[in-house]
C-alpha positions in Angstrom: 0.1 -0.2 0.0 1.3 3.4 -0.9 2.7 5.0 2.1 0.8 8.6 2.7 2.2 9.7 5.7 2.8 13.1 6.3 3.4 16.0 9.0 1.2 18.8 9.9 2.0 21.6 12.4 4.7 18.9 13.3 2.3 16.3 14.1 3.0 12.8 12.2 -0.3 11.8 10.4 -1.1 8.5 8.9 -2.5 10.8 5.8 -3.2 14.1 4.8 -6.8 13.8 5.7 -8.1 15.9 8.1 -11.5 16.3 9.6 -12.0 20.2 10.0 -13.9 22.0 12.8 -17.5 20.7 12.6 -20.6 19.3 14.6 -19.3 15.8 14.0 -16.9 16.3 17.0 -19.6 17.3 19.2 -20.2 13.5 19.5 -17.7 11.0 20.8 -19.4 8.3 18.4 -19.2 10.2 15.6 -15.8 11.2 16.3 -14.9 7.6 16.4 -16.2 6.9 13.2 -14.3 9.3 11.7 -10.9 7.7 12.9 -12.5 4.4 11.7 -12.9 5.8 8.4 -9.4 6.6 8.0 -9.3 10.4 9.3 -5.7 11.2 10.5 -6.8 14.1 12.9 -9.7 16.0 14.0 -10.5 19.6 14.5 -12.8 20.2 17.3 -15.7 22.3 16.6 -15.2 26.1 17.5 -15.1 27.3 21.1 -16.9 31.0 20.5 -15.7 33.5 23.2 -18.6 36.2 22.0 -21.3 33.0 22.6 -19.8 32.5 26.3 -19.7 36.5 26.7 -23.3 36.7 25.4 -24.6 33.9 27.9 -23.0 35.7 30.8 -24.5 38.5 29.9 -27.9 37.1 29.7 -27.5 35.2 32.9 -26.5 38.6 34.7 -29.9 40.0 33.1 -31.9 37.4 34.5 -30.5 37.3 37.8 -30.8 41.2 38.2 -34.3 41.3 36.6 -37.2 42.4 39.5 -34.2 42.7 42.0 -35.4 46.0 43.2 -39.3 44.8 43.0 -39.5 43.7 46.5 -37.4 42.7 49.4 -37.2 39.0 48.8 -36.6 39.1 45.0 -32.8 38.2 45.0 -33.7 34.7 46.7 -35.7 33.9 43.5 -33.0 33.1 41.1 -33.1 31.3 37.9 -31.8 27.8 38.1 -27.9 28.0 37.1 -28.0 25.0 35.3 -29.8 26.5 32.4 -26.7 28.9 31.3 -23.7 27.5 30.0 -21.2 30.4 30.8 -18.1 28.4 30.8 -15.9 26.8 28.3 -16.2 23.4 30.5 -18.5 21.8 28.1 -16.3 22.1 25.1 -13.1 21.3 27.5 -14.6 18.1 28.6 -15.8 17.1 25.2 -12.0 17.7 23.9 -10.6 15.6 26.9 -12.8 12.9 26.1 -12.2 12.6 22.3 -8.5 13.1 23.2 -8.8 10.0 25.6 -10.9 7.5 23.2 -8.9 8.2 19.9 -5.4 7.4 19.0 -5.0 10.2 16.1 -4.4 13.8 17.2 -7.1 16.2 18.5 -6.9 19.9 17.5 -8.7 22.5 19.5 -10.6 25.4 17.7 -10.9 28.7 19.0 -12.7 31.8 18.0 -12.3 34.9 20.2 -13.0 38.4 20.3 -10.3 39.9 23.1 -6.7 39.5 23.9 -7.6 38.3 27.6 -10.0 36.0 26.3 -8.3 34.3 23.5 -4.9 33.7 25.6 -7.3 32.3 28.6 -8.9 29.9 26.7 -6.1 29.0 24.4 -4.5 28.0 27.9 -7.5 25.9 28.8 -7.7 24.2 25.4 -3.8 23.1 25.9 -4.8 22.0 29.6 -7.5 19.9 28.0 -5.3 17.8 26.2 -5.5 19.5 22.7 -2.4 18.2 20.3 -2.5 21.5 18.7 -4.7 24.9 18.5 -6.5 26.2 15.5 -7.6 30.0 15.8 -10.2 31.3 13.5 -9.4 34.9 13.1 -12.1 37.1 11.4 -13.4 40.4 11.8 -16.4 42.4 10.6 -15.4 46.2 10.0 -18.1 48.5 10.7 -16.0 51.4 12.1 -15.7 54.2 9.1 -12.1 55.2 10.8 -10.9 51.5 10.9 -8.4 50.8 8.0 -7.6 47.4 6.7 -4.1 47.9 8.4 -5.6 48.5 11.6 -7.5 44.9 11.5 -4.2 43.2 10.2 -2.4 44.7 13.1 -4.8 43.7 15.7 -4.8 40.0 14.4 -1.0 40.0 13.9 -0.9 41.0 17.8 -3.4 38.2 18.9 -1.3 35.6 17.3 1.7 36.6 18.8 0.2 36.7 22.4 -1.8 33.0 21.9 1.7 31.7 21.0 3.4 33.1 23.8 0.9 31.9 26.0 0.8 28.1 24.9 3.5 25.5 24.1 1.5 23.1 21.6 1.6 24.1 17.8 -0.7 27.0 16.4 -2.4 27.2 13.2 -4.3 30.0 12.1 -7.4 30.0 9.8 -7.7 33.1 8.0 -10.4 34.8 5.6 -9.9 35.3 2.0 -11.0 39.0 2.6 -7.5 40.5 2.7 -6.4 42.6 0.3 -2.7 41.2 0.1 -3.2 37.6 1.0 0.8 36.8 1.0 1.8 39.6 3.0 -0.9 39.0 5.8 0.6 35.5 5.7 3.8 36.3 6.1 3.5 38.4 9.1 1.5 35.7 10.8 4.1 33.5 10.3 6.4 36.0 11.8 4.3 36.3 14.6 4.8 32.4 15.6 2.3 30.6 13.4 3.3 26.8 12.5 0.6 26.5 9.8 -2.4 28.4 7.8 -5.8 27.3 7.1 -7.4 28.5 4.1 -10.0 29.7 4.4 -12.8 30.2 6.8 -16.3 29.2 5.0 -18.6 31.7 6.1 -22.5 31.4 6.6 -24.8 34.2 5.2 -28.5 34.7 5.8 -31.0 35.5 3.4 -33.9 37.8 3.7 -37.6 37.3 3.5 -38.7 40.6 1.8 -42.6 39.7 2.6 -42.1 39.1 6.3 -39.2 41.3 6.6 -37.3 38.7 8.6 -33.7 37.1 8.4 -33.8 33.5 6.9 -31.2 31.2 8.2 -30.2 28.6 6.0 -27.1 26.3 5.4 -25.9 25.2 2.1 -23.2 22.4 2.3 -20.0 22.8 0.6 -19.2 21.5 -3.2 -16.1 20.8 -4.9 -16.6 24.5 -6.7 -15.5 25.6 -3.5 -12.2 24.4 -3.6 -11.3 26.8 -6.4 -10.3 29.9 -4.4 -8.4 27.8 -1.5 -6.4 25.8 -4.1 -5.5 28.8 -6.0 -4.2 30.6 -3.1 -2.2 27.5 -1.6 -0.5 27.0 -5.0 0.6 30.6 -5.2 
């Protein structure tokens, strides 16, 4: 049989087939099926810092709602188990998959603040991840923010995360960069061990009759390969 072994982020892989971040890693049995099918490594579904922040703010809202209505109001607290305000579920799942599988398990983090990125990166490493994939993307809405400002911020974030962990670091970037080669070089200079091309974005549609957002999920096709293959070859 042909030897398909290779390396990625310094990890020894039996072949170049890596399962990217997806809901498949949310279930242990599905992760095992991926390994049995021949996958050489698994990237965990992403831990979103902004989701944790949102849930924390939501919990704070319900804890304080009506607190001034009457003297005993603060004793009527909602069930804390309803709100997932920590990454424990994600970290536990990562640890369980790592323990159950023989192939490398790579954590995936999508953060929004310097402190959050480095803090969760350390937690993912401590949970047993063999490497970490950072998902960097920023939607610019400030008229005074330049593309250089955005890239500078992302490069600084990568450098801070790299200094906070000892496991290999990959960075998944967006194709919406004016000079991809220059940005890629800056990320490598900041300590990136590998680049993932590219983020795939979910874009909602709009129902003009009902004036509502329509959420839909279109699975990828072979045509989606053209853009990353172009830039990988360049």
